[in-house]
LOTOR-526353 format. One record per residue (C-alpha): chain; residue in one letter; x, y, z; residue number from 1. Coordinates in steps of 0.001 Angstrom, whole numbers, plus 500000, padded with zeros to 6 digits. Example, Ala and Ser with C-alpha at 12.3 -4.5 7.8 and 13.67 -1.06 7.14 Angstrom:
2
A, A, 512300, 495500, 507800, 1
A, S, 513670, 498940, 507140, 2
END
This chain:
425
A, M, 044847, 332070, 950828, 1
A, R, 046508, 329355, 952835, 2
A, R, 049956, 328139, 951851, 3
A, P, 050088, 325351, 949210, 4
A, R, 050858, 321881, 950488, 5
A, T, 052928, 320755, 947503, 6
A, Q, 055995, 321940, 945637, 7
A, L, 056131, 322458, 941891, 8
A, A, 059427, 321030, 940621, 9
A, A, 058161, 317825, 939009, 10
A, V, 055268, 319520, 937258, 11
A, I, 057436, 322418, 936082, 12
A, V, 059686, 319952, 934251, 13
A, A, 056692, 318211, 932693, 14
A, S, 055130, 321489, 931606, 15
A, L, 058073, 322281, 929330, 16
A, A, 056714, 319830, 926791, 17
A, L, 053274, 321407, 926496, 18
A, P, 052188, 322582, 923015, 19
A, V, 051854, 326253, 922184, 20
A, T, 048590, 328020, 922907, 21
A, P, 046244, 329051, 920070, 22
A, A, 047231, 332658, 920760, 23
A, L, 050883, 331899, 920055, 24
A, A, 049947, 329913, 916964, 25
A, A, 047965, 332934, 915728, 26
A, Q, 051009, 335177, 915636, 27
A, A, 052145, 335795, 912086, 28
A, A, 055392, 334296, 910854, 29
A, G, 058262, 336573, 911810, 30
A, C, 056195, 338257, 914517, 31
A, A, 057056, 335864, 917333, 32
A, D, 060156, 334171, 918653, 33
A, P, 059133, 330768, 920062, 34
A, S, 062588, 330348, 921586, 35
A, V, 061765, 333023, 924186, 36
A, S, 061023, 331204, 927430, 37
A, L, 057535, 331483, 928872, 38
A, T, 056793, 331553, 932580, 39
A, V, 055549, 328500, 934461, 40
A, E, 052063, 330032, 934551, 41
A, E, 052050, 330753, 930823, 42
A, R, 053164, 327223, 929914, 43
A, R, 050263, 325736, 931854, 44
A, A, 047764, 327613, 929688, 45
A, A, 048351, 325277, 926709, 46
A, G, 047118, 322232, 928625, 47
A, P, 043800, 320519, 927884, 48
A, V, 041963, 321729, 931000, 49
A, P, 042740, 325449, 930536, 50
A, Q, 041841, 325134, 926855, 51
A, E, 038538, 323451, 927727, 52
A, I, 037747, 326242, 930180, 53
A, L, 038478, 328856, 927528, 54
A, R, 036486, 327035, 924846, 55
A, R, 033424, 326500, 927045, 56
A, S, 033319, 330168, 928088, 57
A, G, 033925, 331827, 924723, 58
A, F, 037247, 333255, 925937, 59
A, D, 039224, 331002, 923594, 60
A, T, 039617, 333744, 920970, 61
A, A, 040761, 336560, 923301, 62
A, G, 044421, 335575, 923145, 63
A, S, 044569, 335050, 919387, 64
A, R, 042810, 338366, 918674, 65
A, F, 045311, 340103, 920914, 66
A, A, 048271, 338377, 919259, 67
A, R, 047145, 339376, 915769, 68
A, A, 046535, 342982, 916819, 69
A, L, 049979, 343111, 918414, 70
A, C, 051582, 341866, 915192, 71
A, R, 049993, 344759, 913311, 72
A, A, 051468, 347403, 915643, 73
A, D, 054335, 349249, 913972, 74
A, S, 055260, 351607, 916816, 75
A, Y, 055474, 351540, 920594, 76
A, R, 052497, 353882, 920815, 77
A, Q, 050344, 351547, 918749, 78
A, A, 051473, 348566, 920808, 79
A, R, 050659, 350440, 924006, 80
A, D, 047149, 351141, 922706, 81
A, V, 046662, 347486, 921763, 82
A, V, 047839, 346254, 925151, 83
A, T, 045789, 348785, 927104, 84
A, G, 042613, 348260, 925101, 85
A, H, 042694, 344460, 925034, 86
A, G, 043584, 344224, 928734, 87
A, Q, 040780, 346507, 929833, 88
A, R, 038266, 344812, 927536, 89
A, L, 039197, 341401, 928932, 90
A, W, 038405, 342590, 932472, 91
A, Q, 035190, 344274, 931365, 92
A, R, 034086, 341189, 929480, 93
A, A, 034762, 338945, 932493, 94
A, V, 032780, 341259, 934784, 95
A, E, 029878, 341507, 932355, 96
A, R, 029772, 337741, 931903, 97
A, A, 029808, 337154, 935652, 98
A, Q, 026973, 339634, 936134, 99
A, G, 024780, 338212, 933405, 100
A, R, 025288, 340808, 930706, 101
A, G, 026021, 339909, 927114, 102
A, P, 026432, 336411, 925657, 103
A, A, 027569, 333577, 927918, 104
A, G, 029868, 332326, 925149, 105
A, G, 029438, 328695, 926177, 106
A, D, 027970, 326345, 928762, 107
A, L, 030430, 327156, 931548, 108
A, S, 028857, 328979, 934490, 109
A, R, 028880, 332750, 934188, 110
A, A, 030223, 332989, 937752, 111
A, D, 033475, 331275, 936757, 112
A, D, 036693, 333257, 937320, 113
A, R, 038915, 330802, 935437, 114
A, P, 038347, 332082, 931864, 115
A, L, 039785, 335477, 932825, 116
A, Y, 042861, 333866, 934362, 117
A, W, 043709, 331568, 931458, 118
A, A, 042911, 334142, 928760, 119
A, R, 045225, 336646, 930440, 120
A, L, 048046, 334105, 930443, 121
A, E, 047590, 333448, 926731, 122
A, M, 047909, 337190, 926185, 123
A, T, 050987, 337663, 928371, 124
A, A, 052654, 334704, 926612, 125
A, A, 051965, 336285, 923213, 126
A, L, 053391, 339590, 924420, 127
A, R, 056480, 337874, 925822, 128
A, Q, 057327, 336158, 922513, 129
A, W, 056265, 339068, 920292, 130
A, Q, 059036, 340357, 918012, 131
A, P, 058044, 343818, 916707, 132
A, G, 059385, 345418, 913573, 133
A, F, 060822, 348290, 915606, 134
A, A, 063282, 348572, 918479, 135
A, L, 061720, 347587, 921795, 136
A, P, 064016, 347825, 924847, 137
A, E, 063266, 345336, 927594, 138
A, A, 062216, 348157, 929927, 139
A, R, 059482, 349163, 927471, 140
A, R, 058355, 345557, 927020, 141
A, A, 058087, 345362, 930809, 142
A, E, 055920, 348496, 930758, 143
A, L, 053612, 346801, 928270, 144
A, H, 053372, 343700, 930470, 145
A, D, 052510, 345934, 933412, 146
A, R, 049774, 347681, 931436, 147
A, L, 048311, 344353, 930398, 148
A, E, 048335, 343031, 933954, 149
A, R, 046776, 346140, 935458, 150
A, G, 044123, 346513, 932788, 151
A, S, 043042, 342867, 932784, 152
A, R, 042833, 342832, 936594, 153
A, G, 040610, 345894, 936925, 154
A, Q, 043304, 347748, 938832, 155
A, D, 043059, 350821, 936619, 156
A, A, 039247, 350641, 936351, 157
A, V, 038377, 351363, 940000, 158
A, D, 035935, 354251, 939802, 159
A, F, 033717, 355691, 942513, 160
A, P, 031464, 358175, 940688, 161
A, G, 029791, 361122, 942348, 162
A, G, 030703, 363196, 945375, 163
A, R, 031622, 361304, 948509, 164
A, E, 029415, 363330, 950855, 165
A, N, 026179, 362898, 948920, 166
A, G, 026834, 359623, 947126, 167
A, P, 026693, 356005, 948323, 168
A, R, 029231, 354651, 950767, 169
A, R, 032310, 353301, 949013, 170
A, V, 033790, 349833, 949457, 171
A, L, 036888, 348405, 947776, 172
A, V, 037223, 344607, 947538, 173
A, T, 040133, 342614, 946107, 174
A, G, 040425, 339007, 944927, 175
A, F, 043128, 336611, 943757, 176
A, D, 043914, 334371, 940800, 177
A, P, 043520, 330594, 941153, 178
A, F, 046479, 328914, 942853, 179
A, T, 047725, 325400, 943809, 180
A, L, 047320, 324619, 940111, 181
A, D, 049851, 321792, 940196, 182
A, R, 047715, 320021, 942746, 183
A, D, 044587, 320490, 940627, 184
A, I, 044706, 322409, 937328, 185
A, R, 040890, 322726, 937411, 186
A, I, 040919, 324962, 940458, 187
A, S, 038913, 328169, 940746, 188
A, N, 039400, 330895, 943353, 189
A, P, 036161, 332048, 944994, 190
A, S, 037751, 335395, 945878, 191
A, G, 038328, 336074, 942175, 192
A, A, 034793, 334979, 941317, 193
A, T, 033525, 337310, 944046, 194
A, A, 035501, 340241, 942639, 195
A, L, 033915, 339717, 939220, 196
A, A, 030422, 339326, 940675, 197
A, L, 030587, 342464, 942857, 198
A, D, 032482, 344948, 940679, 199
A, G, 030462, 348111, 940142, 200
A, T, 027428, 346815, 942042, 201
A, V, 025384, 348682, 944639, 202
A, L, 024159, 347088, 947886, 203
A, R, 021114, 348327, 949763, 204
A, T, 021946, 348396, 953461, 205
A, A, 020445, 349769, 956672, 206
A, A, 023060, 352543, 956457, 207
A, G, 022100, 353437, 952875, 208
A, P, 023451, 352375, 949470, 209
A, V, 026979, 350974, 949179, 210
A, R, 028958, 351085, 945921, 211
A, I, 031520, 348273, 945500, 212
A, E, 034569, 348427, 943251, 213
A, T, 036944, 345476, 942893, 214
A, A, 040335, 344465, 941540, 215
A, M, 042300, 341232, 941176, 216
A, F, 045869, 340350, 942177, 217
A, P, 048357, 337691, 941028, 218
A, V, 049676, 334874, 943191, 219
A, R, 053308, 335859, 942621, 220
A, W, 055858, 337065, 945157, 221
A, A, 057731, 339232, 942634, 222
A, D, 054699, 341386, 941862, 223
A, F, 054159, 342052, 945557, 224
A, T, 057835, 342908, 946006, 225
A, R, 057498, 345450, 943194, 226
A, G, 054676, 347143, 945093, 227
A, T, 051670, 346129, 943002, 228
A, V, 049381, 346202, 946048, 229
A, E, 050394, 349655, 947206, 230
A, R, 050290, 351123, 943718, 231
A, A, 046802, 349757, 943074, 232
A, L, 045313, 350703, 946463, 233
A, R, 047033, 353972, 947383, 234
A, P, 044940, 356231, 945095, 235
A, H, 041675, 354766, 946382, 236
A, L, 041996, 354030, 950105, 237
A, P, 041591, 357720, 951040, 238
A, Q, 038311, 357737, 949079, 239
A, V, 036679, 354634, 950546, 240
A, D, 034611, 353961, 953640, 241
A, L, 035693, 350309, 953928, 242
A, F, 038030, 347851, 952220, 243
A, A, 038391, 344090, 952308, 244
A, T, 041109, 341943, 950792, 245
A, V, 039659, 338480, 950120, 246
A, S, 041251, 335111, 949411, 247
A, Q, 040559, 331393, 949709, 248
A, G, 041429, 329923, 953092, 249
A, R, 040279, 326878, 955069, 250
A, P, 037672, 324229, 954207, 251
A, G, 034154, 324860, 955462, 252
A, Q, 034504, 328278, 957109, 253
A, F, 035141, 331978, 956704, 254
A, D, 037812, 333705, 958784, 255
A, I, 038187, 337364, 959648, 256
A, E, 041956, 337524, 960134, 257
A, R, 042617, 339749, 963134, 258
A, F, 046433, 340050, 962880, 259
A, N, 048738, 340162, 959868, 260
A, G, 052450, 339414, 960095, 261
A, A, 055498, 340810, 958273, 262
A, W, 056849, 337431, 957202, 263
A, R, 056908, 335256, 954073, 264
A, G, 057004, 331489, 954292, 265
A, A, 058825, 329161, 951906, 266
A, S, 055851, 328038, 949785, 267
A, A, 056199, 328538, 946052, 268
A, D, 053904, 330863, 944130, 269
A, N, 052143, 330292, 940800, 270
A, D, 055460, 330686, 938966, 271
A, G, 057242, 328163, 941152, 272
A, V, 059169, 330891, 942998, 273
A, S, 059810, 330900, 946737, 274
A, A, 060868, 334038, 948626, 275
A, P, 061042, 333292, 952370, 276
A, G, 061955, 335988, 954850, 277
A, P, 060751, 339361, 956107, 278
A, T, 058100, 341086, 953998, 279
A, P, 059947, 343644, 951832, 280
A, V, 058178, 346981, 952135, 281
A, P, 059735, 350417, 951512, 282
A, G, 059587, 353385, 953825, 283
A, G, 061647, 352555, 956864, 284
A, E, 061394, 349777, 959427, 285
A, P, 057889, 348280, 959138, 286
A, P, 055961, 346974, 962154, 287
A, Q, 055908, 343229, 962753, 288
A, W, 052129, 343195, 963004, 289
A, T, 049130, 345045, 961650, 290
A, V, 045546, 344686, 962842, 291
A, T, 042208, 344429, 961094, 292
A, T, 039746, 347277, 961590, 293
A, L, 036889, 345311, 960060, 294
A, P, 033993, 345060, 962557, 295
A, H, 034813, 341431, 963374, 296
A, Q, 032409, 341116, 966298, 297
A, A, 029419, 342256, 964248, 298
A, V, 030381, 340102, 961278, 299
A, T, 030955, 336922, 963285, 300
A, S, 027767, 337331, 965345, 301
A, T, 025404, 338084, 962445, 302
A, P, 024062, 335295, 960206, 303
A, T, 025468, 335875, 956702, 304
A, G, 025173, 332477, 955001, 305
A, R, 025604, 328724, 955396, 306
A, F, 029289, 328815, 956352, 307
A, P, 030391, 329773, 959892, 308
A, V, 032462, 332966, 960193, 309
A, R, 035326, 332867, 962686, 310
A, D, 037219, 335697, 964359, 311
A, N, 040720, 334283, 963984, 312
A, T, 043253, 335674, 966443, 313
A, Q, 045911, 332955, 966188, 314
A, V, 049443, 333853, 965080, 315
A, V, 052904, 332303, 965100, 316
A, E, 055628, 334484, 966617, 317
A, V, 059130, 334492, 967983, 318
A, P, 058650, 336108, 971417, 319
A, A, 060878, 338979, 972456, 320
A, G, 064198, 337615, 973718, 321
A, A, 063532, 334118, 972334, 322
A, D, 064799, 332276, 969269, 323
A, Q, 062047, 329696, 968680, 324
A, A, 058663, 330278, 967083, 325
A, V, 055523, 329544, 969109, 326
A, T, 051810, 329604, 968348, 327
A, R, 049733, 332247, 970152, 328
A, P, 045952, 331630, 969995, 329
A, G, 045169, 335106, 971307, 330
A, G, 047398, 337206, 969074, 331
A, P, 050991, 338471, 969220, 332
A, T, 052793, 339491, 972395, 333
A, E, 054665, 342755, 972862, 334
A, G, 057973, 342969, 971001, 335
A, S, 057561, 339654, 969174, 336
A, T, 058721, 338889, 965633, 337
A, A, 056163, 337614, 963127, 338
A, R, 056328, 334154, 961583, 339
A, Q, 052664, 333752, 960596, 340
A, G, 049698, 336062, 960696, 341
A, G, 046200, 334749, 961183, 342
A, G, 046124, 334107, 957452, 343
A, G, 049401, 332171, 957508, 344
A, D, 052606, 333183, 955727, 345
A, Y, 051494, 333117, 952103, 346
A, L, 050242, 335877, 949804, 347
A, S, 046885, 336333, 951526, 348
A, N, 048662, 337289, 954733, 349
A, E, 050905, 339569, 952702, 350
A, I, 048125, 341448, 950920, 351
A, A, 046379, 341871, 954272, 352
A, Y, 049587, 343155, 955838, 353
A, R, 050376, 345537, 952995, 354
A, A, 046836, 346931, 952725, 355
A, T, 046451, 347542, 956452, 356
A, L, 049972, 348968, 956730, 357
A, L, 049105, 351352, 953896, 358
A, R, 045928, 352310, 955750, 359
A, D, 047966, 353134, 958855, 360
A, R, 050709, 354995, 957003, 361
A, L, 048097, 357124, 955263, 362
A, G, 046567, 357910, 958664, 363
A, L, 043140, 356580, 957666, 364
A, D, 040501, 355775, 960273, 365
A, I, 038462, 353339, 958189, 366
A, P, 037428, 349695, 958544, 367
A, G, 039673, 347383, 956581, 368
A, G, 041229, 343941, 956711, 369
A, H, 041234, 340423, 955330, 370
A, V, 038450, 337900, 954772, 371
A, H, 039330, 334267, 954112, 372
A, T, 036655, 332292, 952268, 373
A, P, 036076, 328539, 952513, 374
A, V, 037965, 326335, 950089, 375
A, L, 035954, 325881, 946895, 376
A, E, 035434, 322134, 946615, 377
A, F, 034186, 319827, 943873, 378
A, G, 031345, 317412, 944514, 379
A, A, 031650, 313834, 945731, 380
A, G, 033103, 311609, 943051, 381
A, N, 034740, 314503, 941207, 382
A, E, 037756, 315047, 943443, 383
A, D, 040408, 313403, 941243, 384
A, P, 042051, 316085, 939080, 385
A, G, 043346, 313426, 936712, 386
A, T, 039925, 312073, 935753, 387
A, G, 037489, 314658, 937081, 388
A, R, 035302, 317158, 935290, 389
A, I, 036012, 320903, 935334, 390
A, T, 032658, 321617, 936965, 391
A, D, 029751, 319900, 938722, 392
A, P, 026551, 320947, 940551, 393
A, E, 028146, 320948, 944024, 394
A, F, 031082, 323019, 942780, 395
A, L, 028656, 325573, 941319, 396
A, R, 026574, 325665, 944505, 397
A, N, 029618, 326088, 946725, 398
A, R, 030976, 328947, 944641, 399
A, Q, 027668, 330799, 944494, 400
A, D, 027119, 330377, 948235, 401
A, I, 030595, 331804, 948933, 402
A, I, 029979, 334784, 946630, 403
A, D, 026616, 335470, 948264, 404
A, Q, 028085, 335220, 951748, 405
A, V, 030957, 337608, 950979, 406
A, R, 028333, 340060, 949760, 407
A, S, 026434, 339627, 953043, 408
A, I, 029607, 340050, 955101, 409
A, I, 030326, 343322, 953315, 410
A, R, 026756, 344465, 953917, 411
A, V, 027039, 343791, 957645, 412
A, A, 030453, 345468, 957855, 413
A, A, 029249, 348532, 955946, 414
A, E, 026334, 348991, 958328, 415
A, Q, 028598, 349439, 961354, 416
A, D, 029644, 352883, 962557, 417
A, A, 032542, 352248, 964955, 418
A, V, 036044, 351331, 963820, 419
A, P, 037583, 348620, 966059, 420
A, D, 040793, 349297, 967977, 421
A, R, 043814, 348607, 965754, 422
A, R, 046389, 348336, 968544, 423
A, V, 048421, 345143, 968865, 424
A, P, 047972, 343664, 972350, 425
END
């Protein structure tokens, strides 16, 4: 996930005038307080493009069903059950749709990750404005939001059945929500589509079967600061044979990001929030750099699809004893301070940094690191977000080719035995 090129201020102001979503309209009188402010992300969900995506996928009723069930809850325990059940079912439904099970619900491609994103936002907006008939401290409302986020992102559904010694090899893959939505509200994230397509699937490889489990993450600095990555991955990294965090990167190519830096740039996230500075991680002074242990040489030298795959070693650093940042094509130098990892200074670099730092702190000798996909592009003549369609044949082909190539990259990586050296040069 490369940093966005635009800021959000003008669109944030405009979004305040958007109508309420059908989910909010479905809440019974006296059950919701429309004066409660929604987030920037939640306000976008009422727009015509998100509503078209929901309608053409059959996900347009998920938010309203959730809102009505929430209004019927007359205790915290009942509300917790509603939030947990609806969140988990939303994830399961998105996975099943992406993998061809159950009704399509509309003419939108089954591989589309956008219905999950916009339906979740309708649900979080309904939860935010919900006014129960019992006392609900803000801390408990926050717990409900957390349950909804985790359940609808598959974070609490990661499950590797069977014994590790006799079962298939285990691979954990993560994806992201769509982002840069104020540049183009129609945008999809191929890493999220990949997560839906691969969750719970088994690959046949030269090294034997490989079981893949996936989860999704938000494009929000605050969630990362609260430790959402570590909490979601810590229980599972000791159980897996390989992990890959995946996000959208540059046009026309894949990148295996060799080095990850402990630095956040100034770009705003999906909520319009910027948080520049050192990456905030607990547990003492963190290293400035972490290193991929994905088998980058094997992956970049093996044909995996129509897009080239690059071993990216470039970083931006402040050298030891200096005060100005410089670009280093071959990786960081000893004692330097990070300003950009190979994946930049946005949330893709941060998830790569956090996941590989967690790997190292847990003392795990497993392959793991970040894969940047090509940018998912619309076809010629459909580039204008103001007049363009939400899908077209080239868009569908590009997304499917990216999903298939990520699957091939994982297959190649899982077939390798050696773990590359993780030392920073």
